[in-house]
C-alpha positions as CSV (number, residue, x, y, z in Angstrom):
1,M,-22.5,-18.0,-38.9
2,L,-20.8,-21.2,-38.1
3,L,-22.9,-24.4,-37.7
4,R,-21.5,-26.9,-35.1
5,N,-22.6,-30.3,-34.0
6,A,-22.7,-29.4,-30.3
7,S,-22.9,-33.0,-29.3
8,N,-19.4,-33.8,-30.6
9,G,-17.9,-30.4,-31.5
10,T,-17.6,-31.0,-35.2
11,V,-17.9,-27.9,-37.4
12,L,-20.5,-28.8,-40.1
13,A,-20.6,-25.5,-42.1
14,T,-18.9,-22.1,-41.9
15,S,-21.4,-19.9,-43.7
16,V,-24.9,-20.4,-42.5
17,A,-27.6,-17.7,-42.6
18,R,-30.7,-17.7,-40.4
19,A,-34.2,-17.3,-41.8
20,T,-36.4,-15.9,-39.2
21,N,-39.2,-14.1,-41.1
22,A,-41.8,-15.1,-43.7
23,W,-39.8,-13.6,-46.6
24,S,-36.4,-15.3,-45.8
25,R,-38.1,-18.6,-45.0
26,G,-40.1,-18.5,-48.3
27,V,-37.1,-17.6,-50.5
28,G,-34.6,-19.9,-48.7
29,L,-31.9,-21.1,-51.0
30,L,-34.0,-20.8,-54.2
31,G,-31.8,-18.0,-55.7
32,H,-28.6,-19.9,-55.4
33,K,-27.1,-21.6,-58.5
34,S,-25.1,-23.9,-56.3
35,V,-24.7,-24.4,-52.5
36,A,-21.3,-25.6,-51.2
37,P,-21.3,-28.2,-48.4
38,T,-20.0,-25.4,-46.1
39,E,-23.0,-23.1,-46.9
40,G,-26.6,-23.3,-45.8
41,L,-29.6,-21.9,-44.1
42,W,-31.2,-22.4,-40.7
43,I,-35.0,-22.0,-41.0
44,D,-36.9,-21.2,-37.9
45,G,-40.6,-22.2,-37.5
46,C,-40.5,-24.9,-40.2
47,S,-41.3,-28.6,-40.4
48,A,-41.4,-29.1,-44.2
49,V,-39.4,-27.9,-47.2
50,H,-39.5,-28.4,-50.9
51,T,-36.8,-28.1,-53.6
52,I,-39.0,-27.0,-56.4
53,F,-37.2,-24.4,-58.5
54,M,-33.9,-25.1,-56.7
55,R,-30.8,-25.8,-58.7
56,A,-28.7,-27.5,-56.0
57,T,-28.9,-30.8,-54.2
58,I,-29.1,-30.3,-50.4
59,D,-28.8,-32.1,-47.1
60,I,-31.7,-31.4,-44.8
61,F,-31.7,-31.7,-41.0
62,F,-35.0,-31.4,-39.1
63,L,-34.7,-30.1,-35.5
64,D,-36.9,-30.2,-32.4
65,K,-37.3,-27.3,-29.9
66,D,-34.0,-28.1,-28.3
67,Q,-32.1,-28.1,-31.7
68,R,-31.8,-31.9,-31.6
69,V,-31.8,-33.7,-34.9
70,L,-35.1,-35.6,-35.5
71,K,-34.5,-36.6,-39.1
72,I,-31.9,-36.4,-41.8
73,A,-32.6,-36.3,-45.5
74,S,-29.3,-36.5,-47.5
75,S,-28.8,-35.4,-51.1
76,V,-32.3,-34.2,-51.7
77,A,-32.4,-33.4,-55.4
78,P,-34.0,-30.3,-57.0
79,Y,-37.8,-30.4,-57.8
80,R,-38.8,-32.6,-54.9
81,L,-42.3,-31.7,-53.7
82,A,-41.9,-31.9,-50.0
83,V,-39.8,-33.3,-47.3
84,T,-41.4,-33.2,-43.9
85,C,-40.9,-34.1,-40.2
86,R,-44.0,-33.9,-38.0
87,N,-42.4,-32.6,-34.7
88,A,-39.7,-30.4,-36.2
89,V,-39.6,-26.7,-35.3
90,S,-36.5,-25.8,-37.4
91,V,-34.8,-27.0,-40.5
92,V,-31.2,-26.7,-41.5
93,E,-30.4,-26.9,-45.3
94,L,-26.8,-27.4,-46.3
95,G,-25.2,-28.0,-49.7
96,A,-25.0,-31.7,-50.2
97,T,-21.8,-33.5,-49.5
98,G,-22.3,-36.2,-52.1
99,E,-20.2,-39.3,-51.1
100,T,-18.9,-37.7,-47.9
101,V,-21.0,-38.5,-44.8
102,R,-21.4,-35.6,-42.3
103,D,-20.7,-36.3,-38.6
104,V,-24.3,-35.9,-37.5
105,L,-26.7,-38.5,-36.1
106,V,-30.3,-38.4,-35.1
107,G,-30.3,-37.1,-31.5
108,D,-27.3,-34.8,-31.9
109,R,-27.8,-31.1,-31.0
110,L,-26.8,-28.5,-33.6
111,A,-25.9,-24.9,-32.8
112,L,-25.2,-21.7,-34.7
113,E,-22.3,-19.6,-33.4
């Protein structure tokens, strides 16, 4: 699926899967050797993630019930114990962009299409 910043129309990623059950949420992106900036995972029912056993650096967006960004964690390296956001109900993990800044701000609404 396509991930769009619904607040400004920008396409953020073109290949985003949705994790809706315990298995897909638990496995997440762990099996990927690398994650391109255009790839990612939308995790429902989640307010904390870890990058233990991951091999890729990721950008993380914590969303509220209206899919509005509450917190952004950029370039989270592998083997980080936990990244959390108290009021989040969903998390979007995308391959890190490195030097490039995504066109997303806290308060923007994200949407899968």
